[in-house]
N, C-alpha and C positions, 0 to 999 in steps of 0.2 A: 625663666625658661623652664625650670623644673615643674613649676605649677602648670604651665601650659601642656607640658608633656604628660603630667599626671592626669589632667583633665581629658586630654585626648585618649589616653589609655582607658580611662574610666568610661568614656563614651563608647569606645569600641567594645569593651567588655560587657557593658550593659546591653548593647545591641546584640552581641553574640549570645548573651544569656537569655534575653527576652524574646528573641525571634523564634526559637523552638517552642517556647511556651505559648506564644500567640498562635503559631501554626497548629500546635496540638489542640488548643481550644477550638479553633476553626474546624479541624477535622472531626473532633468529637461532636460538635454541634451539627455538622452536615450528616454525620452517620445516624443521628436521631431522626432525621427527616424521612418520612415514609414516601416511597416513590408512587404508590397507588396506580401502577400500570395495569391496565385491563388485560387479562389473559387472551381475550379475543383479538386485541391489537397485536399482541406478540405472535399469535397463530397466523394472523394475516401477513405480518412481516416475514415469518418463516415461509409461508406459501409463495410470497413474492420472491424470496431468495431462491427457492427451488425453481420457480419459473425462469428467473434470470440465468441460473446455472444450466438448466436444460436448453434454453435458447442459445447460450454461449457454446455449449457442447455441439449443438446442431450446426452452428455457424462454423466452428472449427472443423467439423467433419466435412462440410462443404468445401472449405478452403483446402483441406488436405486432399480431397478428391480432385480438385482443380489443379493443385500442384503436381499430383501424380500424373494427371492427363498432360500437363505441360511438359513434364520430364519425358513422358513417352513420345510426345511430338518432337521434342528436341532430339531424342535418340533416333527417331525415324529420319529426321533431316540430316543427321550426321551419317546415317547409313546411306542416304541418297547422294551424298557429296561425291563428286567425281573430280578427277584431275584432268586438265587439258595438257596433252603431250605434243601437240603439233607445232608449238611456237618455240621450242628449244632449239638452239643452234649448235 
């Protein structure tokens, strides 16, 4: 029983000790790889981001204007609301 427990602890300790070493080796190897990204591609992506941001801002402005118009129409309808007084007893 003691041998089984010793083997189990040894396996756990070896996994705990070896896992960070393997991960460190993987990270070191990946950091050496050159990305080789073309600056023109980066510039094109930034331009697309700016276009998306401006289109989103324009759409939000339109939605805001429509909501303000809707609120104004609701306020007008509330002002036009009348009460009927002829049916009370």
